[in-house]
N, C-alpha and C positions, 0 to 999 in steps of 0.2 A: 656591120658584119659582112664579110665577103661571101661569095658563092662557093658551094662545095658540091662535089659529085656524090657525097654521102647524104643520106636522109638525116633529119634532125635526131631521130632515135639512134641511128648508127653513130652520129657525132657524140651523142650523150654517152654511149658505151665506150667510145675511145677516150672521152674525158675521164670516165670512171677508171679506165686502165691507167691513164696518166697519173691520176691521183694516187692509185695503188703503187705505181712505180716510183713516184716521188717519195713516198714513205720508204720504199725499199732502198732507194739510192741515198736518201737522207736530205738532199737539198735539190732545189730547182737547177742550181748550177751544175751539179754532178749529172743529173738526169739530162740536162741540155747538152752536156759534153757527150754523153752516150748516144743521144739522138742527133748530134751534130746540128744543134740550133741554140739560139740564145736563151738564157734562163728567163728573160722577160717574156719571150715568146711562149714558153711553157706556161708561165703564170697567166698570160692573156688567154691562151687556149683553154685552160682549166676553168677560168672564170667565165668563159663563153663570149669574150669580146671578139675573138676571131673564129671563123669557121674552121672546122677540122678537115684537112684535105685527105684524100685517099692516100697520098704519099706519106703523110704523117701516120695514118693508120697502119700502113705497111712497115714503117720504121718501128712503131710500137710493137707490132706483132713479131718482128725479127728480134728485137731486143728481149722480149718476153719468151722467145722460143716457142711461140704458139702460132696458129694459123691466122690469116687475115680475118677469116670468118669468125673465129673464136673471139677476136677483139670487137668486131663490128656488130656481132649478135649478142654480146654481153656474157658469153660463156667464160671469158677471162676478164677479170680474175674470178675464180670460183668463190661463191659466197662462203664466208667463214675461213678463207685462206689467210694465213698470217702474212702481212706485208713485210715483216722483218725476216722471217726464216723460210717462208714459202710453204710451210706445213699446211696441209689441207684439213678440212673439217673431219671430225670423227676419228 
């Protein structure tokens, strides 16, 4: 695994956001196109084989239309939010 500017916990939160977005987009290929990276890279990031860079966290935040802090602290995705329609809990 490579080195990252993000802590392990922050990387885990970004991975959670990537998993959520992968469901939202339907495939790694479509998510990769939206993030401008290869589908295999998405899969490797999610599986923890690559370290998550700060740049990727910014891309995820931009794509999700949330802040960098929301992604890296785990506030996105909101627990209970539907990955298909984006509807929140309650």
